[in-house]
PyMOL CGO cylinders between C-alpha atoms (Angstrom):
from pymol import cmd
from pymol.cgo import CYLINDER

trace = [
    CYLINDER, 45.84, 68.06, 53.62, 48.70, 66.85, 51.93, 0.3, 1, 1, 1, 1, 1, 1,
    CYLINDER, 48.70, 66.85, 51.93, 52.07, 67.69, 51.84, 0.3, 1, 1, 1, 1, 1, 1,
    CYLINDER, 52.07, 67.69, 51.84, 55.12, 66.24, 49.92, 0.3, 1, 1, 1, 1, 1, 1,
    CYLINDER, 55.12, 66.24, 49.92, 58.73, 67.34, 50.33, 0.3, 1, 1, 1, 1, 1, 1,
    CYLINDER, 58.73, 67.34, 50.33, 61.74, 65.93, 47.95, 0.3, 1, 1, 1, 1, 1, 1,
    CYLINDER, 61.74, 65.93, 47.95, 64.64, 65.76, 49.52, 0.3, 1, 1, 1, 1, 1, 1,
    CYLINDER, 64.64, 65.76, 49.52, 67.91, 65.62, 48.13, 0.3, 1, 1, 1, 1, 1, 1,
    CYLINDER, 67.91, 65.62, 48.13, 69.99, 62.06, 47.34, 0.3, 1, 1, 1, 1, 1, 1,
    CYLINDER, 69.99, 62.06, 47.34, 66.19, 60.41, 47.29, 0.3, 1, 1, 1, 1, 1, 1,
    CYLINDER, 66.19, 60.41, 47.29, 64.90, 58.77, 45.49, 0.3, 1, 1, 1, 1, 1, 1,
    CYLINDER, 64.90, 58.77, 45.49, 61.65, 59.02, 46.88, 0.3, 1, 1, 1, 1, 1, 1,
    CYLINDER, 61.65, 59.02, 46.88, 60.06, 62.07, 48.49, 0.3, 1, 1, 1, 1, 1, 1,
    CYLINDER, 60.06, 62.07, 48.49, 58.30, 62.09, 51.85, 0.3, 1, 1, 1, 1, 1, 1,
    CYLINDER, 58.30, 62.09, 51.85, 54.30, 62.41, 51.46, 0.3, 1, 1, 1, 1, 1, 1,
    CYLINDER, 54.30, 62.41, 51.46, 52.31, 63.09, 54.68, 0.3, 1, 1, 1, 1, 1, 1,
    CYLINDER, 52.31, 63.09, 54.68, 48.65, 64.42, 54.98, 0.3, 1, 1, 1, 1, 1, 1,
    CYLINDER, 48.65, 64.42, 54.98, 48.06, 67.00, 58.19, 0.3, 1, 1, 1, 1, 1, 1,
    CYLINDER, 48.06, 67.00, 58.19, 45.69, 68.76, 59.69, 0.3, 1, 1, 1, 1, 1, 1,
    CYLINDER, 45.69, 68.76, 59.69, 47.68, 71.55, 59.71, 0.3, 1, 1, 1, 1, 1, 1,
    CYLINDER, 47.68, 71.55, 59.71, 46.76, 75.49, 57.18, 0.3, 1, 1, 1, 1, 1, 1,
    CYLINDER, 46.76, 75.49, 57.18, 48.39, 75.46, 53.89, 0.3, 1, 1, 1, 1, 1, 1,
    CYLINDER, 48.39, 75.46, 53.89, 49.42, 78.65, 55.33, 0.3, 1, 1, 1, 1, 1, 1,
    CYLINDER, 49.42, 78.65, 55.33, 50.46, 77.86, 58.60, 0.3, 1, 1, 1, 1, 1, 1,
    CYLINDER, 50.46, 77.86, 58.60, 52.95, 74.50, 56.26, 0.3, 1, 1, 1, 1, 1, 1,
    CYLINDER, 52.95, 74.50, 56.26, 54.00, 77.72, 54.05, 0.3, 1, 1, 1, 1, 1, 1,
    CYLINDER, 54.00, 77.72, 54.05, 55.33, 80.10, 57.60, 0.3, 1, 1, 1, 1, 1, 1,
    CYLINDER, 55.33, 80.10, 57.60, 56.92, 77.30, 59.25, 0.3, 1, 1, 1, 1, 1, 1,
    CYLINDER, 56.92, 77.30, 59.25, 58.99, 76.11, 56.12, 0.3, 1, 1, 1, 1, 1, 1,
    CYLINDER, 58.99, 76.11, 56.12, 60.06, 80.19, 55.37, 0.3, 1, 1, 1, 1, 1, 1,
    CYLINDER, 60.06, 80.19, 55.37, 61.03, 80.45, 58.24, 0.3, 1, 1, 1, 1, 1, 1,
    CYLINDER, 61.03, 80.45, 58.24, 62.84, 77.83, 59.42, 0.3, 1, 1, 1, 1, 1, 1,
    CYLINDER, 62.84, 77.83, 59.42, 64.58, 78.28, 56.01, 0.3, 1, 1, 1, 1, 1, 1,
    CYLINDER, 64.58, 78.28, 56.01, 64.67, 81.89, 56.33, 0.3, 1, 1, 1, 1, 1, 1,
    CYLINDER, 64.67, 81.89, 56.33, 66.50, 81.63, 59.74, 0.3, 1, 1, 1, 1, 1, 1,
    CYLINDER, 66.50, 81.63, 59.74, 68.84, 78.66, 58.94, 0.3, 1, 1, 1, 1, 1, 1,
    CYLINDER, 68.84, 78.66, 58.94, 67.86, 76.20, 61.16, 0.3, 1, 1, 1, 1, 1, 1,
    CYLINDER, 67.86, 76.20, 61.16, 68.53, 72.56, 61.00, 0.3, 1, 1, 1, 1, 1, 1,
    CYLINDER, 68.53, 72.56, 61.00, 65.79, 70.87, 61.24, 0.3, 1, 1, 1, 1, 1, 1,
    CYLINDER, 65.79, 70.87, 61.24, 62.09, 70.99, 60.62, 0.3, 1, 1, 1, 1, 1, 1,
    CYLINDER, 62.09, 70.99, 60.62, 59.60, 69.14, 62.93, 0.3, 1, 1, 1, 1, 1, 1,
    CYLINDER, 59.60, 69.14, 62.93, 55.66, 67.92, 61.21, 0.3, 1, 1, 1, 1, 1, 1,
    CYLINDER, 55.66, 67.92, 61.21, 53.56, 65.51, 62.78, 0.3, 1, 1, 1, 1, 1, 1,
    CYLINDER, 53.56, 65.51, 62.78, 50.49, 64.03, 60.61, 0.3, 1, 1, 1, 1, 1, 1,
    CYLINDER, 50.49, 64.03, 60.61, 47.11, 63.21, 60.62, 0.3, 1, 1, 1, 1, 1, 1,
    CYLINDER, 47.11, 63.21, 60.62, 47.52, 59.65, 62.44, 0.3, 1, 1, 1, 1, 1, 1,
    CYLINDER, 47.52, 59.65, 62.44, 50.45, 61.66, 64.77, 0.3, 1, 1, 1, 1, 1, 1,
    CYLINDER, 50.45, 61.66, 64.77, 53.34, 60.58, 63.60, 0.3, 1, 1, 1, 1, 1, 1,
    CYLINDER, 53.34, 60.58, 63.60, 56.30, 62.57, 64.07, 0.3, 1, 1, 1, 1, 1, 1,
    CYLINDER, 56.30, 62.57, 64.07, 58.60, 63.81, 60.89, 0.3, 1, 1, 1, 1, 1, 1,
    CYLINDER, 58.60, 63.81, 60.89, 62.09, 65.61, 61.35, 0.3, 1, 1, 1, 1, 1, 1,
    CYLINDER, 62.09, 65.61, 61.35, 63.63, 66.91, 57.97, 0.3, 1, 1, 1, 1, 1, 1,
    CYLINDER, 63.63, 66.91, 57.97, 67.03, 68.22, 57.66, 0.3, 1, 1, 1, 1, 1, 1,
    CYLINDER, 67.03, 68.22, 57.66, 66.74, 72.24, 56.52, 0.3, 1, 1, 1, 1, 1, 1,
    CYLINDER, 66.74, 72.24, 56.52, 70.11, 71.36, 54.39, 0.3, 1, 1, 1, 1, 1, 1,
    CYLINDER, 70.11, 71.36, 54.39, 68.15, 68.36, 52.74, 0.3, 1, 1, 1, 1, 1, 1,
    CYLINDER, 68.15, 68.36, 52.74, 65.33, 70.33, 51.59, 0.3, 1, 1, 1, 1, 1, 1,
    CYLINDER, 65.33, 70.33, 51.59, 65.09, 70.36, 48.01, 0.3, 1, 1, 1, 1, 1, 1,
    CYLINDER, 65.09, 70.36, 48.01, 61.32, 71.13, 47.44, 0.3, 1, 1, 1, 1, 1, 1,
    CYLINDER, 61.32, 71.13, 47.44, 57.92, 71.37, 49.01, 0.3, 1, 1, 1, 1, 1, 1,
    CYLINDER, 57.92, 71.37, 49.01, 54.55, 70.69, 47.51, 0.3, 1, 1, 1, 1, 1, 1,
    CYLINDER, 54.55, 70.69, 47.51, 51.40, 71.62, 49.87, 0.3, 1, 1, 1, 1, 1, 1,
    CYLINDER, 51.40, 71.62, 49.87, 47.62, 70.69, 49.11, 0.3, 1, 1, 1, 1, 1, 1,
    CYLINDER, 47.62, 70.69, 49.11, 44.69, 72.80, 49.47, 0.3, 1, 1, 1, 1, 1, 1,
    CYLINDER, 44.69, 72.80, 49.47, 42.53, 72.68, 52.34, 0.3, 1, 1, 1, 1, 1, 1,
    CYLINDER, 42.53, 72.68, 52.34, 39.94, 72.32, 50.34, 0.3, 1, 1, 1, 1, 1, 1,
    CYLINDER, 39.94, 72.32, 50.34, 38.13, 68.74, 49.91, 0.3, 1, 1, 1, 1, 1, 1,
    CYLINDER, 38.13, 68.74, 49.91, 38.04, 66.69, 46.68, 0.3, 1, 1, 1, 1, 1, 1,
    CYLINDER, 38.04, 66.69, 46.68, 34.25, 66.92, 45.06, 0.3, 1, 1, 1, 1, 1, 1,
    CYLINDER, 34.25, 66.92, 45.06, 33.09, 63.84, 44.63, 0.3, 1, 1, 1, 1, 1, 1,
    CYLINDER, 33.09, 63.84, 44.63, 30.07, 63.58, 41.30, 0.3, 1, 1, 1, 1, 1, 1,
    CYLINDER, 30.07, 63.58, 41.30, 30.24, 64.80, 37.95, 0.3, 1, 1, 1, 1, 1, 1,
    CYLINDER, 30.24, 64.80, 37.95, 29.86, 68.61, 37.71, 0.3, 1, 1, 1, 1, 1, 1,
    CYLINDER, 29.86, 68.61, 37.71, 27.94, 69.87, 34.92, 0.3, 1, 1, 1, 1, 1, 1,
]
cmd.load_cgo(trace, "trace")
């Protein structure tokens, strides 16, 4: 699933594909913001790691777990 994170004072957002479920990502972000943690850590589908400061997060968009359908819908 695709995850997009908006960061304050930057023109672009951080976007990557993750193997985690949508609920796991939401819980990680919510828990870190409520606890006042200084940063979040994510790993994408390719194994790259991202460390994001929680004070700079403006939004988090989590895609769906469903795969895209191919073809025409009648």
